[in-house]
N, C-alpha and C positions, 0 to 999 in steps of 0.2 A: 457630445462629449469627448477632448481628448483621451486617449488610450492611458495613460497613466493616471486621470482625474477617473476614469471605470472601475480602474484593477484597483485603489485603495478605497474607490464607493463598494466595491465586490469584497475586499476585504475584510471591509467595518459590516458588512451583510452579513459575512459567513460567523465573521463575530460575534454578535447580537446572536444569531442561531444557535451557537452554541453554548450563549451565554444562560438564555434562557433554556435549554438544554438541558444543559448540568447545575444549572443551580449557582453559580459562580455569578457574581454582578458586572454592573458595566462599569462599578471602578474598575475591575480589571483589567476592563478591555485595553486603557493604553498600554500597560505593562506587558499583557503579551504584544502588540502589536509593535511598544518596542522593542524588543528581544526576539524577534521573529527572524531580522538579518544577522542573526547569528548561525539560523541554519546553514549548514555547508552544502554545497551546491555540489554533486557527483564527482562532476571535472574537478573539484578544487579535494578533494576526499583526500590526494596521494600527498597533500603539505602538511597534511595533522603530525604533529609530533606522536600525540597519542590514540587511541585506537581505542572507545569503551564501546564493548558490548554487553555489559552489564552495570547497569548506571540505579542507584538507589540515594534517593535526595526525601529527607522527612523532616518536616517544617514545624514540628510538634504537635502538643498535648491538641486535638480535633481543629488544627488548620491544615491538614492534607498532608500527603505524601506519594512517592511515588516510587515506583519499583519495575523497573526498563528491562526488560529481558531480551537479547538479542541471542537471536539461534541459528541454526543450521537448516537450512529446508530439508529434513529429511523423514523418513515415515519407515526408520529402524528403532521399533519399539527399546528397546536393548540402549542407543543413546543416553550417554550419561547425561545427557539436558533433562530430557523428561523427569529423572529424579530429580532434577535442579528444580526445576517451575512448579513441583510438586512440593518440596522443601519450602522453596520459598511464601507458598501459599499459605502454606503449616505456621512461617515465623508469623508473616506480616497479616495476615486475615483481612484480605481485603475485599473495601465494601462497593467496587467496580472493576472491574476486569475487560484489556479489551484483547481483538487478537489481528494480527493484519489476511486481508481476503474476506472470503465468506462466512466462514466457516459453514457450509450448508453441511446440517446434522453431524451424529453423533449417535456413536454405540453406547450401550450402558457399561461396555466392559471397553478396559485402558486400553491393553494392546490390541485389539481391532479396532479401534476409534484410530489409533498412532497409524497403523499400516492404511487401514481405508482412504484417511482423511488428514494425515496430518497434525505440525501444531495446531492451528485456526480451532479444529475442532477438540482435542485434547483439551484447550482452553476453556472451550465454552461445558466440556464432560465435568471438568473444576468446578466451576462456577456453579453449573445445575446440581453438586454435588452437595454446596458450599452454599447454597444457596441466596447469592451471589447472582447482579446483573452484570450481564455480558455483552458486549459490542461493537462492532466491527469499525476500526479506523481507518477504513476507505471511503474517498470524499464518493458522493454520487458520479456515477458512470453517465450520465449524461456533463455532468460537469468539468470533469476531465475530458472528455469528449471537445467540450465547447471552447477551453483552452487551450487544446491540441491547437482547435482551428483558428489561435489566431498569430499561429506559426509556421504549418503546415495545409498542405492540399489534402481535400477529404481523401483520395484516393491513397495516396500513402498512409495517412492514418489508419485504413482501413485494414493495409495491407499491414503495418505494424502490428494490428491487431491481430490479424486472423493469424501470422504466422507465428505469432507469440505463441496463441494458444494451440499451434501446431505443436510446438516446441512442449509447451507445458503437457499436452497429450500423452505425448511419446514418452519424454525423459523422467515427467513425475508419475501423473496419471498411470502408465503405463498401459494408455489404451491399444489396443490392437490393431494392427494396420487395417481386420476389415469391418473395424467399428468409427476407423477414424473421421471417413465421409459424413457419419451421421452424427457424430461428434461435431465436425464442424458445420454442416447445415444448422445444427441449433443455437448452435452458439452465432453464427451470423447471422441468423432473423433475432438474436437478443441485442449484438449489438445495432443492425439498423432500424430498429427501435427505440432503442437509447438515444441515438444520431438523430430519428427526427426528433425528441423533445428536447434536443441541442440547437433546434435548429438548423439541422445538417442533412443533406438530401445524401441519402446514399447514393455512393458511386457504383458500388454494386451488387447484387440480392441472392446470390447464387453463386455456386461451386464454378460454374462455369466463369463466370465476370471476374471470379478470384483468380483462375485462371491467365485468364487473358491480361488482367489487370497488374500479376505476377512475371510475366512473358514481356510485357510494355516494358518492366525495369532490369530483368534478369536474361530476357531476351533467350536462353535455355532454361530449361530445367523446369521442377512444378515448384506447385508450392507443398507439397510435400516434403521438400529439400532445403526447407527453414534451418540453417544452424543455431545451435547456444550463442558460438559468437554474438551473432548479429544482439542480442539484446541484454549488449552490459553496458551499461551507460557510464559506466568510467571509462569507455574509448570512444576514438572516433569514428565515425563509421566508414571511412576509407581505410581502414586498418584492418578491418575483418568482412568484405565482402556483403555488409549491409546494407548500402548504399544511403543510404538514411535512418536506418529501423534503432541505431545505438544512439543516433542523436533526440529523436522523437520519445527514446526512451531515459533521456535526462531531464527533458523538458519533463514528462513526464512525473519523473521520481522526481523533484525537486517541489516538483505543487502538489504530492502527497505526500512531502516528507514537511511540508509546509500544513498542511491539512493534518496530519497528525499530531505534531508541535502542539497548531493551536486549540485540536481537543482536547489532550493530555494537559497542557496549560490551566486549560478550563475547568478539567474534570478536579484538580487536584488545589485548583483557588480557591474550588468550589466545600472543598475540605473534606473530598474524597478520601481516601487509601488504594488506591489506585496499582494492579498490578497487571501488566501489558506484554506483549510477548510477539516480537513482529522478526524478521532476518535482520542480519546484526549489523547491516552496513546503517541501516535507521536510526539504530541507538547512533555507532558513532556519528552520524551527520549529523543529529539535532539534539545533541548531548548539550554543546554548548549553551541553548538557547534554553534547552531546561532548565540550566543550573542558573541564568538570570532570569527566567520570568518567576522559579520556583526558590531563590535563596531566603533563604530560611529567615523570619520574622524577626 
């Protein structure tokens, strides 16, 4: 089967799964597919005349609605975006809520949840209080890895993933240096398991292998030296020193944006009143496709 045919078949299979999960009908599938080309690639974001960071689309009574909120990935509980999310939940009374990432665990206390886990877990907390289902917008990790493997070698994919984890651990989660190795060992085991599910042989399985792979490309230094700039999908790798990391991030970002768009469109077309919270750029890049698919009846 040719690559283009495989890609179309895979996209159709994803949409069938989504429609079954969400309750929308297969009659909606052509509409969702027809509009997905409107999802903007990260590298084209600079050409957009307007950057949507909050999108509200209401299709009318019992026809579904979307409140899509773009946020900064901050754990500052006093940031105004958290009060805005609470306000939108109160106004729109969603029947289904979505978040970016895993949203792994939350505290009953608002500020503690934000400080420890950020906005994904905050969404889960609000959904729990409202008795509303809350789901991740992320594709399965093995599906993402399989997609990346069509474009990049396995060692680069593993380096990209692990180095991004390092940056997240240091700058977002605030994990101290004496716990960094333990955290990375745990994440490397999880990555290897996901790779095997995707049919990819892990190129390394321990931190020694990670260091060898790092030196194969960067020649000097350590995997601990990974820079935040290496993971901006809007900038080519040759401009940041990331060698290939920005380019992989751009391909992964578009794959995730397509998946998020399909999940949200399927849920709204099924009649759900959806509230979703993601990083601001995701809203910007998906807005045109969502307007296309969810145009009022």
